[in-house]
GULOVEX-205798 format. One line per field, with one value per residue (C-alpha): residue in one letter; chain; residue number from 1; x, y, z. Coordinates in pm, whole numbers, plus 50000, padded with zeros to 5 digits. Layout:
rest <- a  ... $
kette <- A  ... $
nr <- NUM  ... $
px <- X  ... $
py <- Y  ... $
pz <- Z  ... $
This chain:
rest <- m  i  k  s  m  t  g  y  g  k  s  s  i  s  k  n  l  r  d  y  q  i  e  i  k  s  v  n  h  r  y  l  d  v  s  v  k  m  p  k  n  l  s  y  l  e  e  e  i  k  k  i  i  v  s  k  l  h  r  g  k  v  d  v  f  v  t  f  n  n  s  s  l  e  g  r  n  i  k  i  n  t  e  i  a  n  m  y  i  e  q  l  r  k  l  a  k  d  e  d  l  i  s  e  i  p  v  t  e  i  t  k  l  p  d  v  l  v  i  e  n  n  e  d  e  d  t  i  k  n  e  l  r  e  v  t  n  e  a  v  n  k  i  i  e  m  r  k  i  e  g  q  k  i  a  e  d  l  i  k  r  l  e  e  i  n  v  k  v  k  r  i  s  e  l  s  t  g  l  i  d  e  y  v  v  k  l  s  s  r  i  k  e  l  l  q  d  q  e  i  d  e  n  r  i  a  q  e  v  v  i  y  a  d  k  c  s  i  q  e  e  v  t  r  l  d  s  h  i  y  q  f  k  n  l  l  n  s  d  e  v  v  g  k  k  l  d  f  l  i  q  e  m  n  r  e  t  n  t  i  g  s  k  a  n  n  l  e  i  t  n  e  v  i  n  i  k  t  q  l  e  n  i  r  e  q  v  q  n  l  e $
kette <- A  A  A  A  A  A  A  A  A  A  A  A  A  A  A  A  A  A  A  A  A  A  A  A  A  A  A  A  A  A  A  A  A  A  A  A  A  A  A  A  A  A  A  A  A  A  A  A  A  A  A  A  A  A  A  A  A  A  A  A  A  A  A  A  A  A  A  A  A  A  A  A  A  A  A  A  A  A  A  A  A  A  A  A  A  A  A  A  A  A  A  A  A  A  A  A  A  A  A  A  A  A  A  A  A  A  A  A  A  A  A  A  A  A  A  A  A  A  A  A  A  A  A  A  A  A  A  A  A  A  A  A  A  A  A  A  A  A  A  A  A  A  A  A  A  A  A  A  A  A  A  A  A  A  A  A  A  A  A  A  A  A  A  A  A  A  A  A  A  A  A  A  A  A  A  A  A  A  A  A  A  A  A  A  A  A  A  A  A  A  A  A  A  A  A  A  A  A  A  A  A  A  A  A  A  A  A  A  A  A  A  A  A  A  A  A  A  A  A  A  A  A  A  A  A  A  A  A  A  A  A  A  A  A  A  A  A  A  A  A  A  A  A  A  A  A  A  A  A  A  A  A  A  A  A  A  A  A  A  A  A  A  A  A  A  A  A  A  A  A  A  A  A  A  A  A  A  A  A  A  A  A  A  A  A  A  A  A  A  A  A $
nr <- 1  2  3  4  5  6  7  8  9  10  11  12  13  14  15  16  17  18  19  20  21  22  23  24  25  26  27  28  29  30  31  32  33  34  35  36  37  38  39  40  41  42  43  44  45  46  47  48  49  50  51  52  53  54  55  56  57  58  59  60  61  62  63  64  65  66  67  68  69  70  71  72  73  74  75  76  77  78  79  80  81  82  83  84  85  86  87  88  89  90  91  92  93  94  95  96  97  98  99  100  101  102  103  104  105  106  107  108  109  110  111  112  113  114  115  116  117  118  119  120  121  122  123  124  125  126  127  128  129  130  131  132  133  134  135  136  137  138  139  140  141  142  143  144  145  146  147  148  149  150  151  152  153  154  155  156  157  158  159  160  161  162  163  164  165  166  167  168  169  170  171  172  173  174  175  176  177  178  179  180  181  182  183  184  185  186  187  188  189  190  191  192  193  194  195  196  197  198  199  200  201  202  203  204  205  206  207  208  209  210  211  212  213  214  215  216  217  218  219  220  221  222  223  224  225  226  227  228  229  230  231  232  233  234  235  236  237  238  239  240  241  242  243  244  245  246  247  248  249  250  251  252  253  254  255  256  257  258  259  260  261  262  263  264  265  266  267  268  269  270  271  272  273  274  275  276  277  278  279  280  281  282  283  284  285  286  287  288  289  290  291 $
px <- 91606  91934  92176  92553  92726  92943  92806  92834  92577  92613  92357  92360  92098  92088  91820  91823  92203  92251  92450  92453  92645  92654  92870  92809  93047  92995  93203  93182  93141  93004  92756  92636  92902  92825  93086  92990  93231  93065  93125  93124  92833  92619  92748  92418  92256  92495  92250  91975  92187  92274  91907  91818  92099  92022  91657  91754  92085  92141  92504  92830  93100  92938  93133  92937  93092  92886  92973  92775  92817  92578  92584  92233  92174  91877  91920  92247  92320  92630  92662  92918  93061  93079  93234  93530  93559  93570  93839  94050  93994  94087  94410  94500  94446  94660  94931  94910  94941  95234  95422  95316  95138  94839  94534  94283  94171  93960  93646  93733  94056  93868  93634  93932  94036  93945  93594  93473  93244  93043  92846  92540  92411  92059  92000  91668  91784  91460  91491  91851  91760  91479  91701  91979  91733  91621  91971  92062  91759  91842  92203  92097  91844  92121  92355  92070  92005  92371  92381  92075  92240  92558  92355  92169  92499  92624  92296  92323  92676  92573  92282  92519  92762  92481  92361  92711  92719  92377  92504  92801  92582  92363  92674  92796  92458  92474  92827  92738  92465  92724  92957  92774  92768  93134  93216  93025  93220  93554  93472  93356  93658  93893  93730  93743  94105  94181  93962  94017  93812  93665  93296  93201  92964  92717  92550  92880  92930  92580  92652  92975  92792  92526  92795  92980  92660  92571  92922  92960  92603  92596  92227  92149  92428  92318  91959  92070  92290  91991  91788  92057  92082  91703  91702  91994  91811  91497  91694  91847  91496  91407  91366  91513  91867  92009  92389  92436  92183  92360  92694  92550  92415  92760  92909  92648  92706  93079  93013  92798  93050  93335  93133  93067  93438  93530  93266  93294  93597  93589  93826  93556  93346  93656  93725  93366  93389  93701  93517  93220  93444  93615  93280  93162  93472  93401  93040  93150  93370  93078  92837  93071  92971  92596  92389 $
py <- 18776  18585  18587  18587  18328  18599  18775  18873  18899  18993  19015  19044  19055  19078  18907  18913  18950  18683  18825  18655  18749  18563  18638  18456  18470  18294  18250  18046  17671  17400  17289  17413  17359  17498  17520  17641  17758  17812  17783  17430  17502  17572  17285  17098  17372  17342  17136  17387  17665  17455  17371  17742  17815  17515  17625  17966  17926  17674  17703  17841  17781  17924  17994  18074  18223  18226  18425  18376  18543  18451  18686  18593  18435  18240  17869  17918  17797  17767  17446  17360  17012  16945  16602  16741  17033  16800  16591  16903  17015  16675  16662  17023  16964  16655  16854  17128  16874  16690  17007  17188  17460  17674  17462  17740  17732  18026  17922  18154  17962  17633  17765  17845  17482  17281  17134  17281  17532  17397  17626  17447  17578  17471  17697  17690  17523  17599  17971  17981  17784  18025  18328  18177  18097  18460  18604  18338  18417  18786  18726  18492  18747  19009  18788  18701  19071  19130  18833  18971  19312  19152  18919  19212  19384  19064  19023  19376  19307  18974  19134  19392  19125  18912  19209  19250  18880  18911  19192  18982  18678  18890  19021  18663  18566  18857  18770  18404  18485  18610  18315  18100  18371  18442  18073  18046  18336  18197  17844  17954  18178  17900  17645  17886  17950  17579  17473  17789  17741  17403  17368  17411  17159  17387  17088  16991  17347  17348  17017  17151  17462  17250  17043  17356  17526  17226  17206  17572  17650  17795  17880  17599  17709  18073  17972  17769  18054  18289  18036  18000  18377  18399  18122  18282  18615  18443  18260  18587  18706  18384  18340  17990  17874  17911  17907  17552  17600  17916  17736  17462  17721  17883  17546  17503  17856  17787  17466  17641  17925  17680  17503  17833  17912  17576  17596  17955  18006  18382  18615  18855  18572  18426  18761  18784  18426  18523  18824  18609  18352  18629  18755  18402  18346  18669  18558  18213  18368  18579  18285  18090  18337  18286  18068 $
pz <- 74259  74228  74520  74550  74768  74925  75229  75593  75868  76234  76513  76891  77166  77545  77750  78131  78148  77881  77589  77248  76935  76603  76297  75969  75673  75341  75026  74706  74731  74508  74773  75114  75379  75726  76003  76352  76623  76960  77337  77475  77707  77399  77184  77226  77012  76716  76508  76586  76434  76130  76079  76058  75811  75589  75569  75428  75242  74962  74851  74985  75245  75558  75878  76195  76508  76829  77142  77464  77803  78081  78382  78488  78830  78701  78769  78955  79307  79526  79723  79991  79963  80339  80297  80102  80346  80648  80483  80427  80789  80928  80730  80813  81185  81168  80994  81260  81541  81386  81310  81630  81431  81514  81433  81380  81017  80889  80703  80414  80362  80355  80084  79863  79849  79535  79511  79844  79676  79385  79152  79022  78691  78606  78309  78129  77806  77622  77701  77579  77267  77178  77237  77028  76749  76752  76713  76453  76238  76249  76144  75862  75733  75722  75523  75284  75226  75153  74916  74734  74686  74558  74335  74182  74092  73930  73739  73598  73480  73324  73137  72991  72875  72730  72525  72386  72296  72134  71910  71805  71733  71504  71331  71277  71135  70890  70784  70732  70479  70230  70264  70009  69741  69810  69775  69445  69297  69413  69297  68952  68911  69013  68779  68486  68562  68560  68267  68063  67740  67836  67911  68278  68439  68614  68785  68944  69066  69214  69385  69537  69655  69830  70003  70112  70228  70442  70584  70676  70775  71129  71144  71388  71620  71601  71680  71981  72102  72085  72282  72549  72590  72629  72892  73073  73105  73232  73500  73617  73700  73879  74255  74232  74304  73952  73983  73855  73574  73457  73467  73245  72998  72977  72882  72610  72478  72463  72270  72009  71977  71920  71650  71474  71483  71333  71055  70940  70718  70758  70941  71061  71202  71369  71537  71661  71795  71992  72136  72236  72404  72602  72726  72809  73021  73211  73261  73376  73646  73767  73765  73997  74271  74234  74465 $
């Protein structure tokens, strides 16, 4: 099943007072471009997140937003920096003596001074990594599901447009079969008009008809168009990443259509060519959104 490059996935989990939330947004892009915004204390896991995304997504501009709140006491410890505290006390006592102030200094006031209390955080990095991997995988799976749903809608629309193109190609093929006979009639009539009672060289007329037939024949282009449409439909049912292949096929279909338009000197065929090119442009815009 083909996938769109547009999608959104969000997941959150809580483990032992550790709260994780990940949002993933993706839009069209020529290649895979992953950008991760996360708290500094988790920055060492940025490549781990990218590795998961790269393993599951293949194209698109992907923005990842990570939120982490750790209220767990695991691995945390409060330490008193006695050396700093004693330095504060010494200076405060000196100040009290010099200024004839009360020298009693409450312990609670000392602890409020900078760097006296130090919170040591010895988090289990492996545990956090595994929990972050879990929530990331869940968010990625959600965005993949959304991209599949969107891709299926696009595929249905493309199939409908391809069927319309197929009808027009058949119509062009039918119209082209009468071009030679029409040319023979016009050529003979014109020669008779010019030569009047003079003898007409039937061999020369036949030669001109062969040259014209070779010049205006569009059978090869029609056959290639049919082939491209068949390949396009097959790719829509593929599990591969097909966006670039489909884009290439659209270019080839446009090339064949333009050749038909330049060869066929017929108003009806020209109108059908214009209709096909309009549909191909609509398909091309849709294909730009496929992975």
